[in-house]
N, C-alpha and C positions, 0 to 999 in steps of 0.2 A: 199368892205372894212372892214367895221365891221366885217363880218361873216367871213372873212379869219383870222382876229385878233384874233376874238374867238376861231374859229376851232385851231389855233396854239396854244393859250394859253389852251384849252382843252388838245389839244394833250401832251403840256409840264406836265399839270396837272395830266396828266395819267400816263407819264413816270415817275415824282417823286411819283405818288402812289405805282407804281409796285416797284421803288427801294425803297422806304420805306417799303413795305410788303416783299420783299425780306430780307431787313435789320432787320426786323421784325422775321422772320421765322428764319433767322441766330441766333439773340440774344436768341430766344426762345429755339432753339437748345443747345445752349451754354449753357442757363439757365438750361435746362433740365440735361444735363452733369454735370454741376456743382452740380446740386441737387444729382444726384444718386452721386458724388464723396464724398458729403457733407454726404449721408447716410452711405456709404462704411466707412468713417472716424468716424461715429458717433456708427456704429457697432463696428469698430476696438477699439474705447475707452471705449465702454462697457464691451467689451471681456475684455481688459486690466484692466480695474477695476473689475471685476469678478474675474481675477487670481489673482490681488492682494489683493482683500478681503479674496479670498481661501488662500491664502500663509498667510496673517495676521492671519487669524483663526487658521491654522495649528501652526503658531508660538506660537499663545497665547495657545492654547492646549498642546503646547509642554511645554511650561513655567509652564502651571498649573502642569501638571505631574511631572515635577521638584519641583517645590515647593510644591506638596503632599510628592514625596519621600523625600525631605529636611526635612519637618515639621515630618514625620515618624522617620527619622534618629535622628532629636532632640529629640524625645520623648524618643527613645531607649537609649539615649546617657543620657538624663537627668533620666531616672530610673535607668542605672547602676552607672551614678556619686552621685545617693542617696544611693545607696546600698555600693558604694565605701565609702561614708560617715559614714554610719552606721558602717560598719567594721571598719573603723577607730577608730571611738569612743568607738566601743567595745575594740579593741585591746589597746585603750591609758588607758581605766579604768581597763584592765586586767594587764596590764604593771604598773599600779600606784598601785593595790593592789600587785602584787609581790614585787614591790620595796618597799612597806610598810614592809612585811614581811621579806624580806631578811635584811631590816635594823633592825628588831627586832631580827632575829635571831643573826646579828653581834653583836647588843650591849650586847646579852644574852650569847654568844657563846665565846670560848677562843682562843688562836692564832693557835692550832691545826686544829680546825674547819673552820678556816678563810683559812688556807694553803689548807685544803680539797675541799673547796669550790671553791678556785680559779683553783685547777686542774680540777674539775668537769666542771666548765665553760669553760676553753680550750678543755675540750673533748667534751662538748656539741658544741662549735663553730666547731670543726673537724668535727664532724658528720653531723652537718647541712650544711657544706659545701661539704662532701661526698655526701650527700643526693641531694644537688642542681645539683652537675654534674651527679649523677645517673640518676635524672629526664632529664635534659638536653640530656643525651645520649640515655634514651628511647623514649623521643618525636623526637628525630631525627631518629630512627630506626623506630618508626611508619610512619614516614612522607615517608621514601624510601620504606617500607613495602606499604604503598597507593600507590606511585608512580608506584611501579611494578606490583601491582594489577591492576591498570589504562591500563598500557602497555600491559598485558596480556588479560585484556577484549578488547581492539582493537585489538590485534592480533587473538583472538577469531572471532572478529566480522568480520575482513577481509579474515581469512580461510572461515566462514560460506559463505560470499559474493562470494568468487570465486568458492566454491564449487557449489553456485548456478548458478554463470556464466556458470561453466562447465556442468551441468545439461541441461542449455538452449542451450549451444552451442549443445551437443550430441542429443536431441531434434529435433535441426534445421537441422542436419545433417541425421539424420531418417527421418526428413519429406523429405529432398532433394533426398536423394536415393530411398525412397518410390515414390516420384514424377516423379524421373527418370525411375522406374519400370514402373508405369502405362503409362510413354509417350511411353517406349518402346514397352508396351502391345498394345497401342493404333496405332502404326506403324504397329506392326505385322498383327492386325487385319487389318487395312487399306490393309496391302500389300495382305492379303489371300483375301479380298474383291475385290481387284483389279484383283487377278488371277484369281477369280471366277465371274468375271465380263460376260462372255459370257453366263454363265448360268442364271446369274440375268437380268432380263430386265431394261435397263436404264430409268430414269426418278427421279420424287419427291419420288416414292416409295423407290427406293435402298438408296437414301440418307437420307429418315427419318429412314430407317432402321439400316445404319451405324450410326447416330447419338445416335439413341434409344440405340445402343450396347454400344458405347462410354460412354454412361451416366450411363449405368448398371456397367461398369467395374470401372469408377469413384466412383459410389455409394458404390461399395463392396470394393474398398480401403479405404473409407471414412469410413464405418463400422470397417474394419481392424485398421484403426488407433484410433477409440474410444476406441475398447478392448486394444489396446496397451496404450492408457492414462489411463485408469482404471488401467489396471496394473501398470503404472507408478506411480500413486497417492498413490498406496498400498506400494509400494518400498517405496516412499517418507515418508510416514506414518512410516514405520518400522525406517528408517535411522534418522527420529527426535527423536525418543522414545530412538534408541541407544545413537545420541546424547546429550538427556536428561540424560540417564544414566550416560556418561562420565562426562558432566558438574556437575551432583549432586554429585558424587563422588569428583572431583576437588574443589566444593565447601566446602564438607565436611572435606577435609584434610586443605583446608585454614581456615575454621572454628575452627580446632582442633589446628593448629600452630598459628592462630593469637591470642595475648593477649585480655583480656576482655574489655582492656581501648579503644582500638581501634572502638568498635561498637557504633554506632550514636544513636542519639533518633530516627531517621527515621527510620532507620533499625528495632528498638525495637517495634515500633508503626506498621510498617508493618507485622512483625512478630506474635505480639498480635492478628492484625484484622484477619489474615490469620488462626488462629490456634481456633479463634471463629467461623469463617465460618465452618471450617472443622469439630469444635465439634457439631455445627448444622446439618451439612449434613453428617458428618460422613463419607469423604472421605479419611480422613488422619488414618494412624494405631498408634498405641501406642508408637513406633520407630521412626514415622516421616516421614516414608516410604510411597510410592504411592501403593494403592491397587486398582484393579478392582472392580467397584460395581457391583451386579446383573443384574442391568438395562444397564450397559455397555457390559456386556459379552452378554446379549440378543442382544443388536445392533450389536454386533461384528458377532454373529454367522447370524443373519439375513442379514448382510452385505454380510457374505461369500455365503449363500444360494442367495441371488439375483445375485451374480457376476457368480456362477455357472448357473443359470438360463440365465444369459445373454448371456453366452458361448454357452448354447445349442440352445437358439433361434437364435445367430450366426450362427452356423453351419446349423440350418435348412434352414434360409435365404439365405445362400451361396449355397445349394442345390437347393432350389427353383430358385435361379438366373441363374444355372447352366441349370435346366430343360428349364426355359424360353429362355435362350440363344439358346440351342438346337432346340427347338420349332420355334425360330425367323429364324434361317437358314433353317428349314424345309418349313416353310410357306413362305420364303421370294419371291418364284415365284407366288405366288399368288395375286390377284387384291384386297386389301383392300380399305376399304373406308379412304380417306385423313382426314375426319373430326375426326374420332375415334383414328387416328393416332396423330392428332395434341392435343386432349384432353390427350392423353397418354403422350405426350411429357412436356405438362405443369403439369401434376401431377408429372412426373418425377423431373422437374426443382425444384418442391415446395419441394419435399424430399431432392434433394441435397441441396437447401438453407437452409432446417433446418439440415442437416446433418454438413454443414460447421457452422452453429449457435453451434451447440452442441460442434464441435470441439475447438470452440473459447472459449466458456464458461468452458471447461475442461482445455483449456491451460492458461485462465486465472484464475488461482487458487489465494485463500489468502497468498501468500508466502510471501508478503511484510508486511502484517501484522503480520506473525508469526517474520517475522526477527526484525520488531519493538519493538513486544514483548521482545523477546530474548535478542534484547541490551539493551531495558530499565532494564531488570532484571539485566545483565550483569554490567551495569554502576552502578546500586545501588548498587550491591553486596550483594544481597537478601542469605537467607540461603537456605538450600535443600526444606523446608516448600512452600515456594513462589515458587519456580520451578517447584514444584509438580504441584502447582495450574496453573501455565501458560501450563504443560503438558497436564491435564484435558481441559483445554481452547481449544489448538490445536486439541485435538483428536476429541473434539466436533464439532469444524470447519470441520475436514476434513468428520467427519462423515455426516454432513449436505451435504456438495457439493457431497459426492458419492451418497447420497439419491436423490439429484436433478438430477445427472447425469443417475441415474438408471432408474429415471421417465422417462426422455427423451429418454433415449433407448427404453424404453418399446414402448411409443407411436410411435417413429419411426419403429420399427418392427412391430407393429400391421399395420401401414400405408403400410408397404412393403408386409406384407402380404395379406391385400387387393389388392396393385396393381399387385400382383402376380396371385391371383385368378380372377381378371378383364382379366388378359393377356390371362389365361388358357381359359377363357370364349370366348375370341377374337378367339384363336387358334381353338376351337370347331365349332364356328359359322363359322370360314373361312373355316375349313376343311369340 
């Protein structure tokens, strides 16, 4: 009996232990979940504190800036107030002196002099009123003139921006037309290759030759696009020079029509700085017009020579490409090794990538910088001296761009020549 009672009590204790363990596990899980929630809440609280601190720091900095600005304004106002007080004291002393002189004259003069003085004082008051009215009219006219000039500058900026948009749209249309032409040429070649399929054996050789021909056509079209981009940059340079001349004429006319009172101190400072620089470099002439320095003339002659060389090299490369195409058609039926063709394809792909990079670099010119410079000059209202300085900067930038594009074109021409030589050697080996 005792054993049965002990066994029953042991089973009950085991069940209680199991239930307590299950409860402990549940409580532990709940505790871990609560800990995770507490951690998440702590992280959220820390993030909120960081955001609140950042907002407080930003508000504090803004208040500091406002306080500094107010302090500067207070200093300026104090300076103006002191100046006004000094002017007031001077006018009071002058008034007192004039009153003493007038009293002395009145005491010493007769009735006729008194009448003449009164008439003179009335005349002086009339002249002062007329002068005040003339000043107000002149100020109003100057304000209207400045407003009209600002409107004119804005309209010129809009016209320049619209011209740039038109040029971009024209380039995009040309690119699309050329792309359509290349697609048509590729389709025509594919059709010709399809018609000549019974002559050429089927397999990897024919596919690789078709791909090579299509890539050669694309590379030739991209070279032609590069030439067109070079010509387009030259036309842009000429357009910029023409626009500069027109704007210089307009500025000279406005400077002649504008009275001397309108010119601000900022414009005078910029004009003096530019005249000093021009005196050091010798870019400006005696009349303030732009003159080409001998270095710039040499650069222009070099640019023209490089452009002619590039055109000649392009013609040579086109001839080489035509020869390679004819040779590719002639040795299409022969069995060349696939490894050599794959290496040639990889080289062609590298050349195509470099050509696309060249096109992107030539299309991404610094027109935005030139537009910003022109808008700054037009908003400030500089004279013809400053505008000629901007013209010099524009010409230098365009010269640097042309030199970079010419270097890239020469490297690509050399690589294409090497590729043509390798293709010739392959043709000789196969034949």
